[in-house]
C-alpha positions in Angstrom: 77.4 56.2 173.2 76.9 55.2 169.6 79.7 53.5 167.7 80.5 55.5 164.6 82.3 54.0 161.6 85.0 55.7 159.5 84.5 55.1 155.7 87.0 55.4 152.9 86.2 58.1 150.4 85.6 57.0 146.8 86.7 58.6 143.6 83.2 59.5 142.7 82.6 61.4 146.0 82.3 65.1 145.2 82.3 68.3 147.2 78.9 69.6 148.3 79.2 73.4 148.7 76.6 75.8 150.0 74.6 77.7 147.4 75.1 80.8 149.6 78.7 81.1 148.4 78.1 80.4 144.7 79.2 83.0 142.2 77.0 86.0 141.5 76.5 88.0 138.5 75.5 91.7 138.4 72.1 90.5 137.2 71.6 88.2 140.2 68.8 89.1 142.6 70.1 91.4 145.4 68.9 89.0 148.1 71.4 86.4 146.9 74.3 88.5 148.4 72.7 88.9 151.9 74.3 87.1 154.8 70.9 86.1 156.3 71.1 85.9 160.1 68.4 83.2 160.1 70.8 80.9 158.2 74.2 82.1 159.3 74.8 83.3 162.9 77.1 86.3 163.0 80.1 86.6 165.3 78.6 88.3 168.4 80.7 90.0 171.1 80.1 92.3 174.0 81.4 95.9 174.1 83.8 95.3 176.9 86.1 93.0 174.9 89.6 94.4 174.3 90.5 95.3 170.7 93.3 92.7 170.7 90.9 90.0 171.9 88.4 91.0 169.2 91.0 91.0 166.5 92.3 87.6 167.6 88.8 86.2 167.5 88.2 87.6 164.0 91.5 86.0 162.8 90.6 82.6 164.4 87.1 82.6 162.8 88.1 84.1 159.5 85.6 86.9 159.9 86.2 90.7 159.5 83.1 91.9 161.2 81.6 91.4 164.7 78.1 92.2 165.8 78.2 94.0 169.2 75.4 93.3 171.8 74.9 94.6 175.3 74.3 92.6 178.4 70.7 92.0 177.4 71.7 90.8 173.9 70.4 94.0 172.3 72.1 94.9 169.1 74.2 98.1 169.7 76.6 98.2 166.7 79.3 96.5 164.7 83.1 96.5 164.7 85.2 95.6 161.8 88.8 94.3 161.6 89.6 97.7 160.0 88.2 99.5 163.0 90.6 97.6 165.3 93.8 97.9 163.3 96.7 99.1 165.3 96.6 102.6 163.7 93.2 103.2 165.3 94.5 101.9 168.7 97.6 104.1 168.5 95.4 107.2 167.9 93.5 106.5 171.1 96.7 105.9 173.0 98.1 109.1 171.7 95.0 110.9 172.9 95.7 109.8 176.5 94.0 106.4 176.8 95.9 103.4 178.1 95.8 100.2 176.1 94.3 98.3 179.1 91.3 100.6 179.3 90.4 100.4 175.6 87.4 98.2 174.6 85.7 97.6 171.3 83.0 100.1 172.4 85.7 102.7 171.7 86.0 101.6 168.1 82.6 100.1 167.0 80.2 101.8 164.8 77.0 102.3 166.8 73.7 101.2 165.5 72.4 104.7 164.9 75.3 105.4 162.5 74.8 102.3 160.4 73.1 102.3 157.0 70.7 99.7 155.9 68.8 98.3 152.9 65.2 97.3 153.1 64.3 93.7 152.3 61.3 94.7 150.2 63.4 96.9 148.0 66.1 94.2 147.7 63.6 91.6 146.6 63.1 93.7 143.4 66.7 94.8 142.9 69.9 93.2 141.4 73.4 93.0 142.6 74.3 95.7 140.1 71.8 98.0 142.0 73.6 97.3 145.3 77.0 97.9 143.8 75.9 101.2 142.2 74.5 102.4 145.5 77.7 101.4 147.4 80.2 102.8 144.9 81.6 106.0 146.3 79.5 105.8 149.4 82.4 104.4 151.5 80.0 101.8 153.0 81.9 98.5 153.2 78.9 96.8 154.7 75.2 97.6 155.1 72.6 96.0 157.3 69.5 94.5 155.8 66.3 95.4 157.7 62.7 94.3 157.5 61.4 97.8 158.1 57.8 96.6 158.6 58.8 94.6 161.7 62.0 96.6 162.6 64.1 93.4 162.4 67.7 93.3 161.3 67.7 90.3 159.0 71.3 90.3 157.8 74.2 92.2 156.4 75.7 92.8 152.9 79.4 93.0 152.7 81.3 94.4 149.8 84.1 91.8 150.4 81.5 89.0 150.0 80.2 90.5 146.8 83.7 91.0 145.5 84.5 87.3 146.2 81.4 86.0 144.7 81.6 88.3 141.6 85.3 87.6 141.4 86.0 91.3 140.8 87.1 94.3 142.8 84.6 97.0 143.8 85.9 100.5 144.5 83.7 101.9 147.3 85.8 104.9 148.0 87.4 105.7 151.3 86.9 102.3 153.0 88.3 100.2 150.2 90.9 98.7 152.5 88.1 96.8 154.3 87.7 94.4 151.4 91.4 93.8 151.2 91.5 92.9 154.9 88.5 90.6 154.4 90.3 88.7 151.6 93.4 88.4 153.7 91.4 86.8 156.6 89.6 84.3 154.4 91.0 80.7 154.5 93.0 79.7 151.5 
C-alpha cells in the first residue's frame, strides 16, 4: 500500500470546477446543455425497485431522474422524482394496489413514450432553440439520440438549463419537476 501525504491548502489554491456546469446563455450551442452519457454516468436502476427505495436513492445522490434498464441492461425508460411523489403512489393504492407490490415500473415513462432531440440538429442549434421547443410542451427532459446509430447519447433537463441560465423556464404542466430538481440539489 502506498503512503499518501496530507497537505495544507494554501491561500492561492482555487476551486477547479467542471466546464459542464458553467453558466449558459441563450446563444450558447445546444450541445453545451446535454448531460452526455459518455462523460457522466446516469443513475441506473431496475424496474423492480420500490418507489420509496428509488426516491431515497435520488435524494441520496441529489438526482431527480433515474434511467431504468431491464435484466439485460437494455434501456426501457426513465422515472423522475416527480413520478414517484406520494400523490402518484396514493393514486395507485386507491386503485387497489398494495404499497408492497408497487415498483418503479408502475410509474416510469417507457422508452416508446419519451421524446428526443437528434445530435446533428443540436450541433447547429442554440439553447434558445431548445427552450423555445420545450416551452409549453410539458417536457421536463428530453433524450438526445444519435439517430444514425440509434444510440441514446444523453439527456437534456429543463432543471439543468434553468440552473445554468439562472432563470426559470415555464414548460407548462410539468413545471413542478424543475422545482423538485432544485430542492434536491446540494446547497
